[in-house]
Wavefront OBJ file of the C-alpha trace (Angstrom):
o trace
v 92.056 15.527 -11.536
v 92.957 18.845 -9.945
v 92.738 22.077 -11.987
v 96.028 23.373 -10.610
v 98.660 22.938 -7.987
v 99.684 25.088 -5.077
v 102.771 27.273 -5.626
v 106.035 25.633 -4.562
v 107.743 27.365 -1.649
v 111.305 26.689 -2.830
v 113.010 30.056 -2.766
v 115.869 28.968 -0.539
v 116.210 25.668 -2.356
v 116.911 27.594 -5.630
v 119.215 30.104 -3.962
v 121.363 27.329 -2.505
v 120.755 24.576 -5.093
v 121.596 26.408 -8.329
v 125.186 27.365 -7.369
v 125.754 23.906 -5.836
v 124.540 22.302 -9.092
v 127.036 24.346 -11.104
v 130.069 23.271 -9.073
v 130.431 19.718 -10.620
v 130.441 21.272 -14.148
v 133.093 23.815 -13.134
v 135.227 21.150 -11.460
v 134.982 18.984 -14.568
v 136.264 21.733 -16.864
v 139.048 22.740 -14.466
v 140.166 19.114 -14.110
v 140.090 18.628 -17.871
v 141.686 21.838 -19.054
v 143.634 23.205 -16.125
v 142.981 25.666 -13.316
v 142.611 28.834 -15.303
v 140.675 31.729 -13.719
v 139.115 32.679 -17.069
v 137.884 29.153 -17.575
v 136.493 29.152 -14.039
v 134.700 32.509 -14.611
v 133.375 31.353 -17.964
v 132.009 27.999 -16.870
v 130.661 29.252 -13.548
v 128.850 32.271 -15.068
v 127.306 30.278 -17.903
v 126.538 27.444 -15.499
v 124.462 29.763 -13.329
v 122.518 30.974 -16.341
v 121.878 27.570 -17.921
v 121.095 25.863 -14.562
v 118.644 28.598 -13.645
v 116.893 28.157 -17.012
v 116.681 24.389 -16.817
v 115.661 24.587 -13.141
v 112.693 26.781 -14.024
v 111.677 24.482 -16.861
v 111.808 21.414 -14.573
v 109.990 23.348 -11.837
v 107.201 24.171 -14.300
v 106.992 20.511 -15.220
v 106.717 19.584 -11.510
v 103.695 21.901 -11.176
v 102.029 20.471 -14.237
v 102.470 16.876 -13.054
v 101.201 17.717 -9.603
v 98.075 19.191 -11.169
v 97.476 15.871 -13.016
v 98.371 13.517 -10.171
v 97.784 15.448 -6.969
v 96.843 12.648 -4.536
v 99.146 10.679 -2.261
v 97.802 7.502 -3.806
v 99.003 8.689 -7.231
v 102.660 8.657 -6.151
v 103.769 6.130 -8.739
v 102.181 7.940 -11.711
v 103.516 11.301 -10.473
v 107.098 10.109 -10.054
v 107.243 8.236 -13.335
v 105.746 11.108 -15.320
v 107.932 13.684 -13.540
v 111.208 11.856 -14.189
v 110.297 10.962 -17.791
v 109.711 14.635 -18.423
v 113.064 15.487 -16.789
v 114.815 13.173 -19.228
v 112.916 14.507 -22.260
v 113.713 18.133 -21.310
v 117.309 17.593 -20.265
v 118.666 15.508 -23.144
v 117.802 17.994 -25.971
v 118.950 20.900 -23.844
v 122.485 19.631 -23.336
v 123.720 19.943 -26.997
v 122.694 23.589 -26.855
v 124.497 24.169 -23.575
v 127.657 22.290 -24.713
v 127.702 24.212 -28.045
v 127.368 27.545 -26.200
v 130.179 26.662 -23.770
v 132.463 25.584 -26.643
v 131.804 28.879 -28.525
v 132.212 31.034 -25.440
v 135.468 29.302 -24.560
v 137.946 32.086 -23.852
v 140.843 29.652 -23.399
v 140.660 27.867 -26.751
v 140.887 24.507 -24.954
v 137.467 23.087 -25.920
v 137.929 21.958 -29.508
v 135.202 20.545 -31.826
v 136.780 17.105 -31.381
v 135.995 17.300 -27.665
v 132.305 18.089 -28.291
v 130.848 14.533 -28.265
v 132.694 13.494 -25.145
v 131.865 16.701 -23.300
v 128.254 16.377 -24.399
v 127.926 12.880 -22.962
v 129.495 13.955 -19.683
v 127.114 16.920 -19.624
v 124.146 14.577 -20.184
v 125.195 12.321 -17.320
v 125.724 15.153 -14.847
v 122.570 17.004 -15.911
v 120.384 13.971 -15.547
v 121.864 13.216 -12.151
v 121.248 16.824 -11.111
v 117.671 16.768 -12.488
v 116.768 13.486 -10.749
v 118.350 14.680 -7.462
v 116.442 17.926 -7.510
v 113.288 16.053 -8.554
v 113.711 13.699 -5.603
v 113.906 16.713 -3.284
v 110.778 18.275 -4.726
v 108.850 14.985 -4.538
v 109.975 14.426 -0.961
v 108.822 17.899 -0.007
v 105.468 17.350 -1.741
v 104.948 13.903 -0.234
v 105.653 15.232 3.274
v 103.299 18.121 2.683
v 100.529 15.766 1.536
v 101.221 13.482 4.422
v 100.804 16.394 6.903
v 97.568 17.399 5.141
v 96.264 13.838 5.369
v 97.017 13.717 9.082
v 95.340 17.118 9.630
v 92.330 16.029 7.579
v 92.096 12.758 9.515
v 92.209 14.662 12.793
v 89.552 17.056 11.590
v 87.380 14.168 10.384
v 87.853 12.417 13.750
v 86.888 15.582 15.544
v 83.811 16.063 13.320
v 82.818 12.443 13.892
v 83.110 12.823 17.661
v 81.157 16.087 17.516
v 78.441 14.373 15.436
v 78.231 11.488 17.889
v 78.056 13.937 20.755
v 75.278 15.907 19.028
v 73.388 12.682 18.337
v 73.713 11.692 21.928
v 72.406 15.088 23.073
v 69.432 14.650 20.736
v 68.751 11.163 22.049
v 68.583 12.239 25.688
v 67.496 15.834 25.231
v 66.364 16.745 28.712
v 64.050 19.583 27.569
v 62.209 17.321 25.121
v 61.893 14.561 27.703
v 60.812 16.995 30.422
v 58.115 18.514 28.167
v 56.944 15.084 27.057
v 56.619 13.887 30.636
v 54.694 17.002 31.595
v 52.308 16.452 28.695
v 51.937 12.756 29.667
v 51.235 13.713 33.266
v 48.450 16.074 32.216
v 46.939 13.503 29.874
v 46.836 10.812 32.503
v 44.383 12.818 34.545
v 42.446 14.208 31.638
v 42.306 11.492 28.941
v 43.776 8.076 29.771
v 43.178 6.751 26.265
v 45.124 9.686 24.781
v 47.762 9.206 27.458
v 48.220 5.593 26.343
v 48.639 6.678 22.700
v 51.107 9.341 23.788
v 53.120 6.855 25.784
v 53.208 4.473 22.781
v 54.499 7.221 20.503
v 57.069 8.330 23.102
v 58.380 4.790 23.274
v 58.566 4.632 19.477
v 60.558 7.879 19.380
v 63.142 6.651 21.911
v 63.275 3.205 20.308
v 64.210 4.820 17.051
v 66.761 7.074 18.693
v 68.465 4.109 20.342
v 68.374 1.905 17.217
v 69.174 4.401 14.484
v 70.998 7.262 16.174
v 74.479 5.833 15.638
v 73.983 4.673 12.077
v 75.248 6.677 9.130
v 72.241 6.134 6.911
v 68.686 4.901 7.392
v 65.798 4.319 4.952
v 63.399 7.244 4.418
v 60.597 4.832 5.459
v 62.018 4.562 8.947
v 62.714 8.275 9.167
v 59.140 9.122 8.181
v 57.649 6.676 10.722
v 59.864 8.248 13.388
v 58.938 11.851 12.558
v 55.243 10.978 12.597
v 55.637 9.773 16.188
v 57.801 12.700 17.089
v 55.342 15.232 15.605
v 52.497 13.498 17.434
v 54.230 14.336 20.722
v 54.920 17.912 19.581
v 51.288 18.414 18.472
v 50.001 17.019 21.732
v 52.038 19.623 23.522
v 51.163 22.647 21.300
v 47.643 21.594 20.149
v 46.212 23.600 17.241
v 49.179 26.032 17.275
v 51.156 23.543 15.190
v 50.226 21.225 12.308
v 52.072 19.195 9.840
v 51.639 17.611 6.378
v 53.661 14.614 5.229
v 53.387 13.623 1.585
v 56.062 11.073 0.631
v 55.884 9.159 -2.635
v 56.210 5.414 -2.015
v 58.862 5.002 -4.692
v 61.320 6.965 -2.523
v 60.717 5.153 0.761
v 63.679 2.877 0.363
v 66.058 5.760 -0.415
v 68.593 6.561 2.333
v 69.483 9.613 4.384
v 71.234 10.251 7.716
v 69.016 9.470 10.716
v 67.494 12.295 12.718
v 67.626 14.579 9.703
v 63.916 15.372 9.925
v 64.068 15.812 13.692
v 66.830 18.417 13.247
v 64.790 20.332 10.718
v 61.595 20.156 12.786
v 63.447 21.300 15.927
v 64.998 24.144 13.941
v 61.575 25.362 12.822
v 60.140 25.115 16.379
v 63.154 26.837 17.987
v 63.072 29.945 15.780
v 59.378 30.496 14.981
v 56.378 31.614 16.967
v 53.821 28.849 17.664
v 50.486 30.407 18.633
v 46.828 29.347 18.166
v 46.136 32.552 16.281
v 49.319 32.088 14.206
v 49.864 28.314 13.846
v 53.050 26.904 12.453
v 52.590 24.588 9.485
v 55.375 22.098 8.741
v 55.368 20.388 5.329
v 57.472 17.345 4.478
v 57.164 16.029 0.948
v 59.157 14.388 -1.815
v 59.744 16.025 -5.188
v 59.985 14.306 -8.521
v 63.760 14.794 -8.700
v 64.125 12.358 -5.777
v 64.677 14.817 -2.980
v 62.876 15.591 0.275
v 61.515 19.086 0.701
v 60.902 20.396 4.227
v 59.227 23.834 4.551
v 57.719 26.114 7.156
v 56.477 29.737 7.080
v 58.871 32.230 8.620
v 57.268 33.775 11.694
v 60.334 34.535 13.805
v 60.126 34.961 17.533
v 60.428 38.571 18.620
v 63.250 37.809 21.037
v 66.570 36.667 19.868
v 67.196 32.951 20.619
v 70.334 32.659 22.700
v 70.443 28.854 23.040
v 72.851 26.887 20.892
v 70.916 25.764 17.744
v 70.276 22.057 17.337
v 71.688 22.776 14.121
v 71.610 23.056 10.465
v 75.390 23.509 10.708
v 75.876 20.129 12.286
v 73.484 18.514 9.802
v 75.305 20.080 6.867
v 78.602 18.798 8.223
v 77.147 15.264 8.526
v 76.098 15.275 4.880
v 79.566 16.525 3.834
v 81.363 13.984 5.996
v 79.308 11.178 4.471
v 80.096 12.368 0.920
v 76.463 13.158 0.182
v 75.224 16.079 -1.940
v 74.822 19.271 0.104
v 71.563 20.474 1.638
v 69.913 23.238 -0.364
v 68.723 25.886 2.123
v 66.596 28.815 0.972
v 65.091 31.647 2.989
v 63.083 34.156 0.991
v 61.756 36.019 4.028
v 58.374 34.334 3.842
v 59.149 30.649 3.703
v 62.110 28.578 4.932
v 62.857 25.652 2.632
v 65.396 22.819 2.956
v 65.884 20.378 0.129
v 67.345 17.141 1.433
v 69.140 14.838 -1.054
v 68.213 11.132 -0.942
v 70.624 8.336 -1.726
v 69.217 5.632 -4.000
v 69.804 2.084 -2.824
l 1 2 3 4 5 6 7 8 9 10 11 12 13 14 15 16 17 18 19 20 21 22 23 24 25 26 27 28 29 30 31 32 33 34 35 36 37 38 39 40 41 42 43 44 45 46 47 48 49 50 51 52 53 54 55 56 57 58 59 60 61 62 63 64 65 66 67 68 69 70 71 72 73 74 75 76 77 78 79 80 81 82 83 84 85 86 87 88 89 90 91 92 93 94 95 96 97 98 99 100 101 102 103 104 105 106 107 108 109 110 111 112 113 114 115 116 117 118 119 120 121 122 123 124 125 126 127 128 129 130 131 132 133 134 135 136 137 138 139 140 141 142 143 144 145 146 147 148 149 150 151 152 153 154 155 156 157 158 159 160 161 162 163 164 165 166 167 168 169 170 171 172 173 174 175 176 177 178 179 180 181 182 183 184 185 186 187 188 189 190 191 192 193 194 195 196 197 198 199 200 201 202 203 204 205 206 207 208 209 210 211 212 213 214 215 216 217 218 219 220 221 222 223 224 225 226 227 228 229 230 231 232 233 234 235 236 237 238 239 240 241 242 243 244 245 246 247 248 249 250 251 252 253 254 255 256 257 258 259 260 261 262 263 264 265 266 267 268 269 270 271 272 273 274 275 276 277 278 279 280 281 282 283 284 285 286 287 288 289 290 291 292 293 294 295 296 297 298 299 300 301 302 303 304 305 306 307 308 309 310 311 312 313 314 315 316 317 318 319 320 321 322 323 324 325 326 327 328 329 330 331 332 333 334 335 336 337 338 339 340 341 342 343 344 345 346
């Protein structure tokens, strides 16, 4: 349930609608009691006042009901509650209005004997007016929500396409593949056994990318196996300048998260931090008792500003939001960069 509703942009509707709503009442009195200018002035003036009052009351009720039933799918509840309120507000108000008109009557034509009949006619016209105005408000609101739904759907479609594009870029990242092939080429001449292990891990990485890259969620078990292979390739390239620790409790291995989450976080750490033998980069991936995955690295930023487009925490955050998952918790205290990744229990 929403806490409030957006203000209604109905200024012109009120400016035009209130005088139009008064006209049937004025015509009724003139038809009943004769075309007297004093009667016209009396009924029209009081009609403007009373209609403006009831209009604001009904408008307030519209806002309240919209706050309770804001969604397009709640159309039935919203309409029923709105029109029930119209009836409950309008029926008690009409005796007051009819009594005021009868006592303000400058012509002496509206006698006490006429009161019940006039009251019933007032009720009928007032309810018709309330329901007509209510239908206009609901139509305006429904069209607004429909436009918002279309806009949201387009934005979601765009985000999905962007996510798919980013996944595809990650899967065939030419820099990663080029560096991996360079490392493999060097190993073939230096250490054929190590070259064989490197080739096996490279195959595992691309197998995972092809199998899991387009899925919305994957088990933590698969993601951890993938990142071990991925970090093996990275460590082969950088040697002692980079190291990693993975400490994942077995009870969380079947929990779910978006695929390539860990790759994005590892790439983010590598992209922005110095990786030197005298200042190695330590990556830590571990679960916490609350059922989340914590990824940390010391902050040792490169002296030159990185101009390349980040692989991206922004894209990863959008993926979690699009999937309806709890948000990533990102913390940078100047010494350590920490990302707490929520896991979805099966």
